[in-house]
C-alpha positions as CSV (number, residue, x, y, z in Angstrom):
1,M,-58.0,116.2,-45.8
2,A,-60.2,114.5,-43.3
3,N,-60.5,110.8,-42.8
4,S,-63.6,111.0,-44.9
5,S,-64.9,113.6,-47.2
6,I,-68.5,114.7,-46.8
7,F,-68.7,115.7,-50.4
8,L,-66.7,114.9,-53.4
9,F,-67.2,117.3,-56.3
10,Y,-66.2,116.0,-59.7
11,F,-65.4,117.8,-62.9
12,I,-66.8,115.0,-65.1
13,I,-65.0,115.5,-68.4
14,L,-65.5,113.2,-71.4
15,L,-62.2,113.6,-73.2
16,S,-62.2,113.7,-77.0
17,P,-59.3,112.9,-79.3
18,L,-56.5,115.3,-78.7
19,I,-56.9,117.8,-81.4
20,F,-55.2,121.1,-80.7
21,S,-57.5,124.1,-80.4
22,S,-55.9,127.5,-81.0
23,P,-56.3,130.2,-78.4
24,S,-58.3,132.4,-80.9
25,S,-60.9,129.7,-81.4
26,C,-61.7,129.3,-77.7
27,Q,-63.0,132.2,-75.6
28,M,-64.4,130.1,-72.7
29,L,-64.2,126.7,-71.2
30,L,-67.1,125.3,-69.3
31,L,-66.5,122.4,-67.0
32,P,-69.2,120.7,-64.9
33,L,-68.7,120.1,-61.2
34,T,-70.9,117.2,-60.1
35,H,-70.9,116.2,-56.5
36,S,-72.2,113.2,-54.5
37,L,-72.8,113.1,-50.8
38,S,-71.5,110.2,-48.6
39,K,-72.6,110.0,-45.0
40,T,-71.3,106.5,-44.5
41,Q,-68.3,107.8,-42.4
42,F,-70.6,109.8,-40.1
43,T,-72.8,108.5,-37.4
44,S,-75.1,111.6,-37.2
45,T,-75.6,115.2,-38.4
46,H,-73.7,116.2,-35.3
47,H,-70.7,114.1,-36.3
48,L,-70.8,115.5,-39.9
49,L,-70.9,119.1,-38.7
50,K,-68.3,118.6,-36.0
51,S,-65.9,117.1,-38.5
52,T,-66.5,120.0,-40.9
53,T,-66.0,122.7,-38.3
54,A,-62.8,121.0,-37.0
55,R,-61.3,120.9,-40.5
56,S,-62.3,124.5,-41.3
57,A,-60.6,125.6,-38.1
58,A,-57.5,123.6,-38.8
59,R,-57.2,125.0,-42.3
60,F,-57.6,128.6,-41.2
61,R,-55.1,128.3,-38.3
62,H,-52.6,126.7,-40.5
63,H,-52.4,129.9,-42.5
64,Q,-50.8,131.6,-39.5
65,Q,-48.1,129.0,-39.0
66,H,-46.4,128.5,-42.4
67,Q,-44.9,130.8,-45.0
68,Q,-44.9,128.0,-47.6
69,V,-47.9,127.0,-49.7
70,S,-49.3,124.8,-47.1
71,L,-53.0,124.5,-46.8
72,P,-55.1,121.6,-45.7
73,L,-58.3,120.5,-47.5
74,S,-61.6,120.4,-45.7
75,P,-64.3,117.8,-45.7
76,G,-67.4,119.1,-47.3
77,S,-65.5,121.2,-49.8
78,D,-63.4,118.8,-51.9
79,Y,-63.8,119.7,-55.5
80,T,-62.1,117.4,-58.0
81,L,-60.8,118.3,-61.5
82,S,-60.3,115.5,-64.0
83,F,-58.1,115.8,-67.1
84,T,-55.7,113.8,-69.2
85,L,-51.9,114.2,-68.6
86,G,-49.6,112.9,-71.3
87,G,-50.7,109.5,-72.6
88,S,-52.2,108.4,-69.3
89,S,-55.8,107.9,-68.5
90,S,-57.9,110.6,-66.7
91,V,-56.6,111.8,-63.4
92,S,-58.6,113.6,-60.7
93,L,-57.2,116.2,-58.4
94,Y,-58.7,118.5,-55.7
95,L,-59.4,122.0,-56.8
96,D,-57.8,124.6,-54.4
97,T,-57.8,128.4,-54.9
98,G,-55.5,128.7,-51.8
99,S,-52.4,127.2,-53.4
100,D,-50.5,127.4,-56.7
101,L,-49.1,124.0,-57.2
102,V,-50.5,121.1,-59.3
103,W,-49.3,117.7,-57.9
104,L,-50.5,114.1,-58.1
105,P,-49.6,110.7,-56.7
106,C,-47.2,108.8,-59.0
107,H,-46.4,105.1,-59.3
108,P,-44.8,103.6,-57.2
109,F,-46.8,105.4,-54.5
110,E,-46.9,105.1,-50.7
111,C,-49.3,107.0,-48.6
112,I,-48.5,106.9,-44.9
113,L,-51.4,106.9,-42.5
114,C,-54.0,106.6,-45.3
115,E,-55.7,103.4,-44.1
116,S,-58.9,105.2,-43.1
117,K,-59.0,107.5,-46.2
118,P,-61.9,106.5,-48.5
119,E,-60.4,108.2,-51.6
120,K,-57.5,106.2,-52.9
121,P,-57.1,106.8,-56.6
122,D,-54.7,104.8,-58.8
123,P,-51.3,106.6,-58.9
124,L,-50.1,107.9,-62.3
125,N,-47.6,106.1,-64.4
126,I,-45.2,108.7,-65.7
127,S,-45.6,108.9,-69.5
128,S,-42.7,108.4,-71.8
129,T,-43.4,111.9,-73.1
130,A,-42.8,113.5,-69.6
131,S,-39.5,115.2,-68.9
132,S,-37.9,116.5,-65.7
133,V,-37.8,120.2,-65.0
134,S,-34.4,121.8,-64.9
135,C,-32.9,123.2,-61.7
136,Q,-32.4,126.4,-63.6
137,S,-36.1,126.8,-64.3
138,P,-38.2,129.5,-62.5
139,A,-40.7,126.8,-61.8
140,C,-38.1,124.9,-59.8
141,S,-37.4,128.0,-57.7
142,S,-41.2,128.5,-57.2
143,A,-41.7,125.0,-56.0
144,H,-38.9,125.5,-53.5
145,S,-40.4,128.7,-52.1
146,S,-38.2,131.0,-54.2
147,V,-34.9,129.4,-53.3
148,P,-32.3,130.8,-55.8
149,T,-31.7,128.5,-58.8
150,S,-28.0,128.5,-58.2
151,D,-28.6,126.8,-54.8
152,L,-31.0,124.3,-56.3
153,C,-28.5,123.4,-59.1
154,A,-25.8,122.9,-56.5
155,V,-28.1,120.5,-54.6
156,S,-28.5,118.7,-58.0
157,K,-24.7,118.3,-58.2
158,C,-24.3,120.7,-61.2
159,P,-20.6,121.6,-61.3
160,L,-19.6,125.1,-60.1
161,D,-18.3,126.3,-63.4
162,Y,-21.7,125.2,-65.0
163,I,-23.6,127.1,-62.3
164,E,-21.5,130.2,-62.9
165,T,-22.2,130.1,-66.6
166,S,-25.9,129.1,-66.2
167,D,-25.3,125.9,-68.0
168,C,-27.2,123.4,-65.8
169,Q,-30.2,122.8,-68.1
170,S,-29.5,119.0,-68.0
171,F,-29.6,118.8,-64.2
172,S,-33.1,118.1,-62.8
173,C,-34.9,120.2,-60.2
174,P,-34.4,118.4,-56.8
175,P,-37.3,117.0,-54.9
176,F,-39.3,119.4,-52.7
177,Y,-41.2,119.2,-49.5
178,Y,-44.8,120.4,-49.3
179,A,-46.9,120.6,-46.2
180,Y,-50.7,120.7,-45.5
181,G,-52.5,121.0,-42.2
182,D,-52.8,117.3,-41.6
183,G,-50.4,115.9,-44.1
184,S,-47.4,116.4,-46.3
185,L,-45.5,115.1,-49.3
186,V,-42.2,115.0,-51.2
187,A,-42.5,115.5,-54.9
188,K,-40.5,116.1,-58.0
189,L,-41.3,118.4,-60.9
190,Y,-42.1,117.1,-64.4
191,R,-43.5,118.5,-67.7
192,D,-46.0,116.8,-70.0
193,S,-49.0,117.7,-72.2
194,L,-52.3,118.4,-70.4
195,S,-55.5,118.3,-72.4
196,I,-58.8,120.0,-71.6
197,P,-61.9,119.5,-73.8
198,V,-63.2,122.4,-75.8
199,S,-66.1,120.6,-77.6
200,L,-67.1,117.1,-78.4
201,N,-64.4,116.6,-81.0
202,R,-61.7,119.1,-79.9
203,S,-59.4,119.5,-76.9
204,L,-57.2,122.3,-75.8
205,V,-53.7,121.0,-75.2
206,L,-51.2,122.6,-72.9
207,K,-47.7,121.4,-73.9
208,N,-45.0,121.4,-71.3
209,F,-47.4,121.6,-68.4
210,T,-45.5,121.6,-65.1
211,F,-46.7,119.4,-62.2
212,G,-45.4,117.7,-59.1
213,C,-45.1,114.0,-59.0
214,A,-45.3,112.5,-55.4
215,H,-44.1,109.0,-54.6
216,T,-44.6,109.4,-50.9
217,T,-47.2,111.4,-48.9
218,L,-48.4,111.6,-45.3
219,A,-52.2,111.4,-45.1
220,E,-52.6,112.8,-48.6
221,P,-53.8,110.1,-51.0
222,V,-55.3,112.6,-53.6
223,G,-53.4,115.3,-55.5
224,V,-54.3,119.0,-55.8
225,A,-54.9,121.3,-58.7
226,G,-53.8,124.7,-57.4
227,F,-55.8,127.6,-58.8
228,G,-54.1,130.3,-56.6
229,R,-52.1,133.3,-57.7
230,G,-48.7,131.9,-58.7
231,L,-46.4,130.7,-61.5
232,L,-47.3,127.0,-61.1
233,S,-51.1,127.3,-60.8
234,L,-53.3,125.8,-63.5
235,P,-54.7,129.2,-64.6
236,A,-51.2,130.8,-64.7
237,Q,-50.0,128.0,-67.0
238,L,-53.2,128.1,-69.1
239,S,-52.6,131.9,-69.6
240,T,-49.3,131.2,-71.3
241,L,-51.2,129.5,-74.1
242,S,-54.4,131.5,-74.0
243,P,-54.4,134.7,-71.8
244,H,-58.1,135.2,-72.1
245,L,-58.7,131.8,-70.7
246,G,-56.1,131.9,-67.9
247,N,-56.7,135.5,-66.7
248,R,-60.2,134.9,-65.5
249,F,-62.1,132.0,-64.0
250,S,-65.3,131.6,-62.0
251,Y,-67.4,129.0,-60.3
252,C,-71.0,128.9,-59.2
253,L,-71.7,126.4,-56.4
254,V,-75.2,124.9,-56.4
255,S,-76.6,125.1,-52.8
256,H,-76.6,121.7,-51.1
257,S,-77.2,122.3,-47.4
258,F,-75.4,118.9,-46.8
259,D,-78.2,117.1,-48.7
260,S,-77.3,115.5,-52.0
261,D,-81.0,115.3,-53.0
262,R,-81.0,119.1,-53.4
263,V,-78.4,118.9,-56.1
264,R,-79.6,117.6,-59.5
265,L,-77.5,119.6,-61.9
266,P,-73.8,120.3,-62.0
267,S,-72.1,123.4,-60.7
268,P,-70.3,125.3,-63.5
269,L,-66.6,126.1,-63.5
270,I,-65.9,128.7,-66.1
271,L,-62.4,129.4,-67.5
272,G,-62.3,132.5,-69.6
273,R,-64.8,135.3,-70.2
274,Y,-68.5,135.2,-71.1
275,E,-70.0,138.3,-69.4
276,D,-70.0,140.7,-72.3
277,K,-73.4,142.4,-72.7
278,E,-74.1,140.9,-76.0
279,K,-73.2,137.4,-74.8
280,R,-75.0,137.6,-71.4
281,V,-77.0,134.5,-70.7
282,K,-79.9,136.5,-69.2
283,T,-80.4,140.2,-69.4
284,D,-81.9,140.3,-65.9
285,E,-78.9,138.7,-64.2
286,A,-77.5,140.5,-61.2
287,E,-74.4,142.4,-61.9
288,F,-71.1,141.5,-60.2
289,V,-70.1,143.3,-57.1
290,Y,-66.3,143.7,-57.2
291,T,-63.6,144.3,-54.6
292,D,-59.9,144.6,-55.3
293,M,-57.4,141.8,-54.7
294,L,-54.8,142.6,-52.1
295,D,-51.2,141.6,-52.8
296,N,-49.7,139.5,-50.0
297,P,-45.9,139.5,-50.0
298,K,-45.8,136.5,-47.6
299,H,-48.6,134.4,-49.2
300,P,-48.6,135.6,-52.8
301,Y,-50.9,132.7,-53.9
302,F,-53.9,133.9,-51.8
303,Y,-56.9,135.7,-53.2
304,S,-57.0,138.3,-50.4
305,V,-59.6,141.1,-50.2
306,G,-60.5,143.8,-47.7
307,L,-63.5,143.5,-45.4
308,E,-65.0,146.7,-44.1
309,G,-67.6,145.1,-41.8
310,I,-70.7,142.9,-41.5
311,S,-74.3,144.0,-41.1
312,V,-76.7,142.1,-38.9
313,G,-80.1,143.3,-39.9
314,K,-79.7,147.1,-40.1
315,K,-76.9,147.3,-37.6
316,N,-73.4,147.6,-39.2
317,I,-70.5,146.2,-37.3
318,P,-67.1,147.5,-38.4
319,A,-64.3,145.0,-39.0
320,P,-61.0,145.5,-37.2
321,G,-58.5,147.5,-39.2
322,F,-56.3,144.5,-40.1
323,L,-59.1,142.9,-42.1
324,K,-59.2,145.9,-44.5
325,R,-55.7,145.6,-45.7
326,V,-52.6,143.4,-45.9
327,D,-49.4,144.8,-44.4
328,W,-45.9,144.5,-45.7
329,K,-45.4,141.3,-43.6
330,G,-48.3,139.6,-45.3
331,N,-50.7,139.9,-42.4
332,G,-54.4,140.8,-42.5
333,G,-57.2,140.8,-45.1
334,M,-59.7,138.1,-45.8
335,V,-58.9,135.1,-48.1
336,V,-61.6,134.0,-50.6
337,D,-61.1,130.2,-50.4
338,S,-62.6,127.2,-52.2
339,G,-61.1,124.8,-49.8
340,T,-62.5,126.0,-46.4
341,T,-66.1,125.1,-45.7
342,F,-67.2,127.7,-43.2
343,T,-66.2,131.4,-42.9
344,M,-63.7,132.1,-40.2
345,L,-63.7,135.5,-38.5
346,P,-61.4,137.1,-35.8
347,A,-62.8,136.8,-32.3
348,S,-63.7,140.5,-31.9
349,L,-65.8,140.7,-35.1
350,Y,-67.2,137.2,-34.6
351,N,-68.4,138.0,-31.0
352,S,-69.9,141.3,-32.0
353,V,-71.8,139.7,-34.9
354,M,-73.0,136.8,-32.8
355,D,-74.0,139.0,-29.9
356,E,-76.2,141.0,-32.2
357,F,-77.6,137.9,-33.8
358,D,-78.3,136.4,-30.4
359,R,-79.9,139.6,-29.2
360,R,-82.5,139.3,-32.0
361,V,-83.0,135.5,-32.1
362,G,-82.1,134.4,-28.5
363,R,-84.9,136.4,-26.9
364,V,-87.5,134.3,-28.8
365,H,-85.8,130.9,-29.1
366,E,-84.2,128.6,-26.6
367,R,-80.4,128.3,-26.9
368,A,-79.3,124.8,-27.9
369,N,-76.1,124.5,-25.8
370,Q,-75.8,120.8,-26.2
371,I,-76.0,121.0,-30.0
372,E,-73.2,123.7,-29.9
373,D,-71.0,121.3,-28.0
374,K,-71.7,118.4,-30.4
375,T,-71.3,120.4,-33.7
376,G,-68.7,123.0,-33.0
377,L,-71.2,125.7,-34.3
378,S,-72.5,128.6,-32.2
379,P,-75.0,130.0,-31.6
380,C,-77.6,127.2,-32.1
381,Y,-81.3,127.5,-31.2
382,Y,-84.3,125.1,-30.8
383,F,-87.3,126.4,-32.6
384,D,-89.6,123.4,-32.7
385,N,-92.8,124.5,-34.4
386,K,-92.0,128.2,-34.3
387,V,-91.0,130.1,-37.4
388,V,-87.4,131.4,-37.0
389,N,-87.0,135.0,-38.0
390,V,-83.3,135.4,-38.4
391,P,-81.6,138.8,-39.3
392,V,-80.1,139.3,-42.7
393,L,-76.3,139.2,-42.9
394,K,-74.5,141.4,-45.3
395,L,-70.7,141.4,-46.0
396,H,-69.2,144.8,-46.7
397,F,-66.0,144.6,-48.8
398,V,-63.6,147.4,-49.4
399,G,-64.8,149.5,-52.3
400,N,-67.7,151.7,-53.2
401,G,-70.9,149.7,-52.9
402,S,-69.1,146.4,-52.6
403,S,-71.6,144.7,-50.3
404,V,-73.0,141.1,-50.6
405,V,-76.2,140.0,-49.0
406,L,-75.9,136.3,-47.9
407,P,-79.0,134.1,-48.5
408,R,-80.3,132.7,-45.2
409,K,-79.4,129.1,-46.0
410,N,-75.8,130.2,-46.5
411,Y,-75.3,131.1,-42.9
412,F,-78.2,129.5,-40.9
413,H,-78.4,125.7,-41.2
414,E,-81.6,124.0,-40.0
415,F,-81.9,120.3,-39.2
416,T,-83.7,117.9,-37.0
417,D,-82.0,116.7,-33.8
418,G,-82.9,113.4,-32.0
419,G,-85.6,110.9,-32.8
420,D,-83.1,108.2,-33.7
421,G,-84.6,105.7,-31.3
422,S,-81.5,105.5,-29.1
423,S,-83.6,106.5,-26.0
424,A,-87.1,106.0,-24.9
425,K,-87.2,109.7,-24.0
426,D,-85.6,110.7,-27.3
427,K,-87.7,113.1,-29.3
428,Q,-87.1,115.1,-32.4
429,R,-86.5,118.8,-32.1
430,K,-85.8,121.3,-34.9
431,V,-82.5,123.2,-34.6
432,G,-80.8,126.0,-36.4
433,C,-77.1,127.0,-36.2
434,V,-75.1,129.9,-37.5
435,M,-72.5,128.7,-40.0
436,L,-69.8,131.2,-39.2
437,M,-66.9,130.4,-36.9
438,N,-64.6,132.0,-34.4
439,G,-61.0,132.1,-35.9
440,G,-59.4,133.0,-32.6
441,D,-58.1,136.0,-30.7
442,D,-57.2,139.0,-32.9
443,K,-53.7,139.1,-31.4
444,E,-53.2,135.5,-32.4
445,L,-54.0,136.3,-36.0
446,S,-50.9,138.4,-36.4
447,S,-49.1,136.1,-38.8
448,G,-51.2,135.6,-41.8
449,P,-54.8,136.2,-43.1
450,G,-57.2,137.6,-40.6
451,A,-60.3,135.9,-42.0
452,T,-61.4,133.4,-44.6
453,L,-64.6,133.4,-46.7
454,G,-65.6,129.8,-46.9
455,N,-67.3,128.0,-49.8
456,Y,-70.5,127.3,-47.8
457,Q,-71.1,131.0,-47.8
458,Q,-70.3,131.2,-51.5
459,Q,-73.1,128.9,-52.6
460,G,-75.6,130.5,-54.9
461,F,-73.1,133.1,-56.1
462,E,-71.0,133.2,-59.2
463,V,-67.6,134.0,-57.7
464,V,-65.2,135.4,-60.4
465,Y,-61.4,135.7,-60.0
466,D,-60.4,138.5,-62.5
467,L,-56.6,138.2,-62.5
468,E,-56.2,140.7,-65.4
469,K,-57.9,143.5,-63.4
470,G,-56.9,142.3,-60.0
471,R,-60.4,141.9,-58.5
472,V,-62.8,139.3,-57.1
473,G,-66.5,139.6,-57.9
474,F,-69.7,138.2,-56.5
475,A,-73.1,137.9,-58.3
476,R,-76.3,136.1,-57.1
477,R,-77.1,133.2,-59.5
478,E,-79.3,130.2,-59.9
479,C,-76.2,128.1,-60.4
480,A,-78.0,125.1,-61.8
481,S,-79.8,127.4,-64.3
482,L,-76.5,129.0,-65.2
483,W,-75.1,125.6,-66.0
484,E,-78.0,124.8,-68.2
485,S,-77.9,128.1,-70.1
486,L,-74.1,128.1,-70.6
487,N,-74.1,124.5,-71.6
488,K,-76.9,125.0,-74.1
489,N,-75.3,128.1,-75.6
């Protein structure tokens, strides 16, 4: 996480009395994501964008360096989920589709190098109803990156004869280390009841919910709710109680363009299924475009998909072969990620796409080289009073007809540069920058995902993760209207 978050997205949940809702009575959970913009930690638009590009790059490059669930969070993309755990008050955690662990800071709590972090929530007091997870539990092995339970029980000082007879239930899972791009933590696994509201007077209660409790972290003051593919993720645990809720979730991010005034209604997070024809919110809604999830043996928690290529206008630029598949070592593919702001592409594809983009736009508009240096984005152009005609970008995923046309505002950010009075010669100029990034040389991307689809490019789409059918879907939506319609119905 960065020293300051550009956006904080909150699931604002008014929790009702804890009345159990049976799985058969709840087909869908709708949770609101509300977000507020804070520019107080940034001196300019350049500073804001530079921080965001730096964090997006750090998150992507960290994929190639670690086999463990170890992903940083990016400023501008921090979504927070609030719920009640045990008998405690509401807790808020970052939502992350790139990891499969739910953890939170627990009292007594120390965060090293967190002095400059604006988000410092109160740590959780462990409830009297919470219990330690056994070293024999599959959850313990999962938290320790699939270390055999016999080894973990030995660390927990379970006697050898007990280990041989699998009789170590009373011995707790040992603490585990967990690393992010710019921070880390040591946590211990617990179980307690987690409650999620179903209606004004009912809540869905997940008993024996497994979570990590961290007493010490490095630069990580806020916990994470992992939504990735894995045993410990929130959807996976929800599916044990109610498969139709845990096997499918989607979100629809209201377009913000780094301006909080653009966002007046929440962005919906939908757990479960609502797309049946007779239950469709609108009959004229765009259908989902699906592409298959790719299994990743090295990073099993990722939602990886295959990318065939990118079209710039009518010119189709093929993607390198490693983006179309994931090999047996876990390398390749594109990760669909809620925690990375901007899409990261391998250098060969990025350069080809930007060369074609520049060929069309650069011949009409002056290149803004100084803006590129200040923001970390490229290419950027001055367009002053001219109308900028930018080519349409289309992503072609593996699968018949699995193509997604990006709205212009999802990949071309326009803002005003200068005019802040810092210089007598200072004048305002209109600038536009492409919001895709160079992830590095293709050969350097040989140990992990080859590309990442960032959340900025996902705005204005309902993105569905269909775990039952093993696919990811995209459909253009008016996300604020979708929230209104689903909330009304």
